[in-house]
C-alpha positions in Angstrom: 12.6 13.7 -14.1 12.0 16.8 -12.0 13.1 16.6 -8.4 10.4 18.3 -6.3 11.4 20.5 -3.3 8.1 20.7 -1.4 6.3 17.5 -2.4 7.0 13.8 -3.0 6.0 12.0 -6.2 4.0 9.6 -4.0 1.7 12.5 -2.9 0.5 13.1 -6.4 0.2 9.6 -7.8 -3.1 7.8 -8.4 -4.8 6.6 -5.2 -6.4 3.6 -6.9 -4.4 1.2 -4.9 -3.3 -1.0 -7.8 0.3 -1.8 -7.6 0.6 -1.8 -11.4 -0.7 1.8 -11.6 2.0 4.4 -12.2 -0.2 7.4 -13.1 1.4 10.6 -11.8 1.3 14.3 -12.5 3.6 15.8 -15.1 7.0 17.3 -14.3 5.5 20.7 -15.4 2.7 20.5 -12.9 5.0 19.5 -10.1 7.3 22.4 -10.9 4.3 24.8 -10.8 3.2 23.3 -7.5 6.6 23.8 -6.0 6.8 27.4 -7.1 3.2 28.1 -5.9 3.9 26.6 -2.5 7.0 28.8 -2.0 4.9 31.9 -2.8 1.9 30.9 -0.7 3.8 30.4 2.5 1.4 27.8 3.7 1.5 24.0 3.4 -0.2 22.4 0.4 -1.8 19.0 1.1 -2.6 17.2 -2.1 -6.0 15.5 -1.7 -6.1 14.2 -5.3 -3.4 14.1 -8.0 -3.2 11.9 -11.1 -5.9 9.3 -11.6 -6.3 6.4 -13.9 -9.5 6.3 -15.9 -11.0 3.5 -13.9 -10.4 5.2 -10.5 -11.6 8.5 -11.9 -14.9 7.0 -12.9 -15.2 5.2 -9.5 -15.0 8.4 -7.6 -17.4 10.3 -9.9 -14.9 12.2 -12.0 -15.7 13.4 -15.5 -14.4 11.4 -18.4 -12.6 14.6 -19.6 -10.9 15.1 -16.2 -7.5 16.7 -16.4 -6.5 14.4 -13.5 -6.4 11.5 -15.9 -3.7 13.2 -17.9 -1.6 14.2 -14.9 -2.5 17.9 -15.4 -4.5 18.5 -12.3 -4.3 18.5 -8.5 -6.7 19.2 -5.7 -5.2 21.0 -2.8 -6.8 21.0 0.7 -8.2 24.4 1.7 -9.5 24.8 5.3 -11.1 28.1 4.7 -11.5 31.2 2.5 -8.0 32.6 3.4 -6.3 29.3 2.4 -8.4 29.2 -0.8 -7.3 32.7 -1.6 -3.6 32.1 -0.9 -3.6 28.9 -3.0 -5.3 30.6 -6.0 -3.1 33.7 -5.8 0.1 31.7 -5.7 -0.9 29.4 -8.5 -2.0 32.4 -10.6 1.4 34.0 -10.0 3.1 31.0 -11.5 0.8 30.8 -14.5 -2.1 28.6 -13.7 -5.4 29.9 -15.1 -7.9 27.1 -14.3 -9.4 26.8 -10.8 -12.3 24.9 -9.3 -13.3 25.9 -5.8 -14.9 23.7 -3.2 -15.4 24.3 0.5 -12.6 21.9 1.3 -10.2 22.1 -1.7 -9.0 24.0 -4.7 -8.7 22.2 -8.0 -5.8 23.5 -10.2 -5.1 22.3 -13.6 -2.8 23.3 -16.5 -4.7 21.6 -19.3 -4.1 23.8 -22.3 -6.7 21.9 -24.3 -9.4 23.4 -22.2 -10.7 26.9 -21.8 -8.3 29.2 -20.0 -8.8 31.9 -17.4 -11.8 30.2 -15.7 -12.9 29.5 -12.2 -15.8 27.3 -11.3 -17.6 26.1 -8.2 -18.3 22.6 -7.1 
């Protein structure tokens, strides 16, 4: 198991609250997050990481959400400069899928989905 430098595994696990739930992001995504954080030079606050299917549905996530496969995170962004720094850093480490919201940036590494895309929430 990868030993993260800038994050804890607890930050990225499912927030469903069930003690039996052990959904978490993949080692690959955690490595990418660490590398992007080093490049961005700003703190990354994970607002959503892995999700089990039930929790994903409960919060209105799509059935095809990459969060349910541990391949996506949402990072808090307090403004346009933070959104830019987050996207730039993740792009530098190979991420090619971004969803932009006023308060967060969704990043995923789901290779089963279209690449080199950015969408708005």
